[in-house]
C-alpha positions in Angstrom: 34.3 -13.1 1.6 32.7 -16.1 2.6 30.4 -16.8 -0.1 27.4 -18.0 1.9 24.6 -15.8 0.6 24.4 -15.3 -3.0 22.0 -12.8 -5.0 21.7 -12.8 -9.1 20.7 -10.1 -10.6 20.8 -6.6 -12.6 23.3 -4.0 -12.0 22.0 -0.6 -13.5 23.2 2.9 -14.0 20.7 4.4 -12.3 18.8 8.3 -12.9 16.2 8.7 -10.4 13.4 11.0 -9.6 12.6 10.5 -6.8 8.5 11.1 -5.3 10.7 13.9 -3.0 14.5 14.7 -2.2 17.3 14.8 -4.8 17.5 13.3 -7.9 20.0 10.4 -7.9 21.7 11.0 -11.8 24.4 8.2 -13.0 24.4 6.4 -9.7 24.7 2.6 -8.9 20.9 0.7 -9.0 19.6 -2.3 -10.3 17.5 -4.8 -8.5 20.8 -6.7 -7.3 22.0 -3.6 -5.1 18.7 -3.6 -3.3 18.4 -6.9 -2.4 21.9 -7.3 -1.8 21.5 -4.1 0.6 18.3 -5.9 2.4 20.4 -8.6 3.4 23.6 -7.0 4.3 21.3 -5.0 6.7 21.5 -8.7 8.7 24.7 -10.1 7.7 28.1 -9.4 7.4 28.9 -10.0 4.1 27.0 -11.1 0.4 27.9 -12.5 -3.1 26.7 -11.0 -6.1 26.1 -12.3 -9.2 25.7 -10.2 -12.2 26.9 -9.1 -15.9 28.0 -5.9 -16.6 29.9 -4.2 -19.7 33.3 -3.1 -19.6 32.1 0.8 -19.7 30.7 -0.3 -16.0 32.3 2.3 -13.5 35.3 0.4 -11.5 35.1 2.7 -8.5 31.4 1.5 -8.0 32.8 -2.1 -7.9 35.2 -1.1 -5.1 32.8 0.5 -3.3 30.3 -2.1 -3.7 33.2 -4.0 -1.9 33.6 -1.8 1.1 30.2 -2.2 1.7 30.6 -6.0 2.5 29.5 -6.8 -1.1 31.7 -9.8 -2.5 31.8 -8.8 -6.3 33.9 -11.7 -7.7 30.5 -13.0 -9.4 30.4 -10.1 -11.6 31.5 -10.8 -15.3 32.8 -8.2 -17.2 32.1 -8.6 -20.8 35.0 -7.5 -23.0 32.0 -4.7 -24.6 30.1 -2.0 -23.8 26.7 -2.4 -22.5 23.9 0.2 -22.1 22.5 -0.4 -18.8 20.9 2.8 -18.1 17.8 2.9 -16.1 15.3 5.9 -16.2 12.5 6.2 -13.6 11.0 9.2 -12.5 7.3 9.5 -10.1 4.8 11.2 -10.8 3.2 11.0 -7.3 4.4 8.7 -4.0 3.5 5.8 -5.6 3.2 5.7 -9.7 6.2 6.3 -11.9 7.2 6.2 -15.6 10.3 4.6 -17.1 10.2 6.8 -20.5 10.6 10.4 -22.0 12.9 11.4 -19.8 13.4 14.7 -21.9 10.0 16.1 -21.1 10.0 15.0 -17.3 13.4 16.8 -16.8 12.1 20.1 -18.7 8.4 19.6 -16.6 10.2 19.6 -13.3 13.0 22.6 -14.6 15.9 20.4 -14.3 18.7 20.2 -16.5 19.0 17.3 -18.8 21.9 15.2 -17.8 24.3 14.9 -21.2 24.9 10.9 -19.5 21.2 10.4 -20.5 21.1 11.0 -24.2 19.7 8.4 -26.5 18.3 6.6 -24.0 15.6 4.2 -24.8 12.9 3.1 -22.1 12.5 -1.1 -21.6 10.2 -2.9 -23.7 7.2 -4.3 -21.6 7.8 -7.7 -24.0 6.9 -11.1 -23.0 9.8 -13.3 -21.7 11.2 -15.6 -24.5 11.4 -19.2 -23.5 14.3 -19.6 -25.7 16.7 -16.5 -24.9 18.2 -14.9 -22.4 18.9 -11.3 -21.9 22.3 -10.0 -22.7 23.0 -8.5 -19.0 21.5 -11.5 -17.6 24.4 -13.9 -15.8 25.6 -17.1 -17.3 26.4 -20.2 -15.7 29.5 -20.1 -16.7 29.7 -16.5 -15.0 29.4 -18.5 -11.5 32.7 -18.6 -9.4 33.4 -22.3 -8.3 32.7 -21.5 -4.2 29.6 -19.6 -5.3 28.0 -23.3 -6.3 28.3 -24.5 -2.9 26.9 -21.7 -0.9 24.0 -22.1 2.3 21.3 -19.8 0.0 20.9 -17.9 -3.2 18.1 -15.4 -4.2 17.0 -14.6 -7.7 16.0 -11.4 -8.4 14.1 -10.2 -11.4 15.5 -11.7 -14.4 14.4 -13.4 -17.6 12.6 -16.8 -17.6 15.0 -19.1 -19.0 17.7 -17.4 -16.8 15.8 -18.0 -13.5 15.2 -21.8 -15.0 19.1 -22.5 -15.5 20.4 -20.3 -12.4 17.7 -22.6 -9.8 18.3 -25.6 -11.6 22.1 -25.3 -11.4 22.4 -23.9 -7.8 20.0 -26.6 -6.1 22.2 -29.3 -8.3 25.3 -28.1 -6.5 23.6 -28.5 -3.2 22.8 -25.0 -2.5 20.4 -25.6 0.5 18.0 -22.5 -0.1 16.8 -20.9 -3.6 14.6 -17.8 -3.6 13.0 -16.5 -6.7 11.7 -13.0 -7.5 9.8 -13.3 -10.9 9.7 -11.2 -13.6 6.7 -9.3 -15.1 7.7 -10.7 -18.1 6.6 -14.3 -17.6 3.9 -13.4 -14.7 0.8 -13.8 -17.1 -1.3 -16.6 -17.7 0.8 -17.8 -20.8 3.3 -18.8 -18.4 1.2 -20.7 -15.5 2.4 -23.8 -17.1 5.9 -22.8 -17.2 6.2 -22.6 -13.2 5.1 -26.1 -12.9 9.0 -26.6 -13.7 10.5 -23.4 -12.6 9.1 -23.7 -9.1 10.2 -27.3 -8.2 12.5 -27.9 -5.4 12.6 -23.6 -5.0 12.3 -22.8 -1.4 10.5 -20.0 -2.0 8.9 -17.5 -4.6 8.4 -13.6 -3.4 5.9 -12.1 -6.4 4.0 -8.9 -5.7 0.4 -9.2 -5.6 0.4 -7.5 -9.2 2.6 -10.1 -10.6 0.0 -12.9 -9.3 -2.8 -11.3 -10.0 -1.6 -10.9 -13.9 -0.1 -14.7 -13.6 -4.0 -16.2 -12.4 -6.1 -13.5 -14.6 -9.3 -15.0 -15.6 -8.9 -17.6 -13.3 -9.6 -16.7 -9.6 -9.3 -13.8 -7.5 -8.1 -15.4 -4.5 -4.8 -14.5 -3.3 -4.5 -17.6 -1.0 -6.0 -19.9 -3.8 -2.9 -18.3 -5.7 -0.4 -19.2 -3.4 -1.8 -22.3 -2.7 -1.6 -23.0 -6.1 1.9 -22.0 -6.6 3.0 -23.8 -3.8 1.7 -27.1 -5.4 4.1 -26.9 -8.0 6.9 -28.0 -5.4 7.6 -24.7 -3.8 7.8 -24.8 0.2 7.0 -21.5 0.8 5.0 -18.3 -1.2 5.0 -14.9 -0.3 2.8 -12.3 -2.1 4.8 -8.8 -1.4 1.8 -6.3 -1.1 3.3 -2.7 -0.5 2.7 -0.6 2.1 -0.2 -3.2 2.9 2.5 -5.8 3.8 2.8 -9.6 2.6 0.8 -13.0 2.6 2.8 -16.1 3.4 2.0 -19.4 2.9 3.9 -22.6 4.3 3.3 -25.5 2.5 5.2 -27.9 4.3 3.7 -26.9 7.8 0.1 -25.8 6.1 0.1 -22.1 7.9 -0.5 -18.8 6.2 0.3 -15.5 8.4 -0.6 -12.0 7.5 1.9 -9.5 8.3 1.1 -5.8 7.9 3.5 -3.2 6.6 6.0 -1.5 9.3 4.5 2.0 9.4 7.5 3.9 8.9 8.7 7.3 6.8 7.6 6.9 3.3 10.1 8.9 0.9 10.9 6.5 -2.0 9.5 2.9 -2.9 12.0 2.0 -5.6 13.9 -1.2 -4.8 11.9 -1.8 -1.8 10.4 -5.2 -3.4 14.0 -6.6 -4.5 15.1 -4.8 -0.3 12.4 -7.2 1.0 13.8 -10.6 -0.7 17.3 -9.5 0.5 16.3 -9.7 4.0 14.1 -12.6 3.4 17.4 -14.7 2.2 18.9 -13.4 5.5 16.5 -14.1 7.7 15.7 -17.9 6.3 19.1 -19.0 6.1 19.6 -17.5 9.8 16.3 -19.3 11.2 14.9 -21.9 8.3 11.0 -20.2 9.7 9.3 -18.8 7.0 7.6 -16.3 9.4 10.8 -15.2 10.6 12.5 -14.5 7.0 9.4 -12.6 6.0 9.7 -10.3 9.1 13.1 -9.8 8.5 12.5 -9.0 5.2 9.4 -6.4 5.8 11.8 -4.7 7.8 14.8 -4.4 5.2 11.7 -2.4 3.2 10.7 -0.4 6.0 14.4 1.0 5.8 14.4 0.6 2.0 11.4 3.0 1.4 12.6 5.9 4.0 15.6 7.5 1.9 16.4 6.9 -2.3 19.0 5.1 -3.6 20.0 1.2 -2.7 22.8 1.7 -0.2 20.5 4.3 2.1 19.2 1.4 4.3 22.9 0.7 5.6 23.1 4.2 7.1 20.6 2.9 9.8 21.1 3.3 13.6 22.6 0.4 15.1 20.0 -1.5 17.2 16.8 -0.2 15.2 16.4 -3.2 12.7 16.2 -5.5 15.9 13.8 -2.9 17.5 11.8 -2.9 14.7 11.8 -6.6 14.1 10.4 -6.8 17.7 7.6 -4.5 17.5 6.3 -6.1 14.2 6.5 -9.8 15.6 3.4 -8.6 17.7 1.4 -7.9 14.4 1.8 -11.0 13.2 -2.0 -12.8 12.6 -2.4 -16.6 11.9 -4.8 -17.0 9.1 
C-alpha cells in the first residue's frame, strides 16, 4: 500500500451500548479506526500507526487490511495490553464510561465475561514527561511512513503528540493535523501549545476543549481560534457537534461557519474522529481549508447514522459527493 495518508491513534476493544440499536461487545474500536474510516470514505487507502498487546486479535488486523487500511505501523508489543473501552449512552448525547455491571443490569443485558475486571480511564491531566504505554513511539514508524504526504494525530498524550508532530515535519511530511486530547486541553497547558502547534497545518479541537483551554480568559470562539493560530498553525477548526464547525484560516485571514449536515442521528461515537479523517483526506486532495472541513463534515454525517467505526464505509456510491455538493451551498463566510 502507498503510505500517503497516515493516521496515528489508539486501537481499542470496544464495548459500546449506543443510544439505540444493538450493543457492540468486544468489537474493534478506538479513535484511530473512526478517523481512518472517515478518511477512507474519500481515498483508496490509509496507513495506521498504533501500539497493541500480543493479545490483540490478529483477525481484526487482517480485517482492517481488507478495508484499505495499512497495518504495518501497528506495533505488537510482546505482552498483554488492556485496551478495553466501555461506553454507555444515558441519552442521545450523554455517555458514561464507568460501572458497566450496573448499566448492563439496568438494561437487562447479560454481562460479558470479557469485561470482567474493567477499570474506567482516569480523567487526569497529561504528563509533560511521560507517554502512555499504548501511544505509538517514534521507533514504531515504518520508513516509508516518514515520507508520506499527510499525517493526522488522533487524541493521544501531549508528549506523544509533540514527538510525532516534530518527527513528521522533520522528515518532510507536508501536512500534519492534530486532534487534541482532553488531558492537555486546560488552562495549565496553554503555553505548551505554543510549541506543539508550531508548523502544524491544522488544529481540530472540540468546542468543549477550547472553552476549557481558555477558561477565565475569553468566551469568544473566534478569539480562541485566532490565538491558537498565532502559535504557528495555519488552520484552526472548532468542532461543534450537530452545529457544525467554525473554521479560521490564518494564512488567508478567512473565517467560515459550516452547519452540521442534517443526517439521521443514531450514535455520535467517533463522529469527531471521523471528521478529522475526512478533513485530512480533503486537505491532501485540495490544500483548501474550506474543502477539507466540508469533507470532514460529511464523513461525520455518515458516522453518526450507525454504530461502529466501519459503518460509514457501507454508504451508497456517490452519496458522499452528493452530500458534499448540497452542504457547500450552506457555508457562510464570516
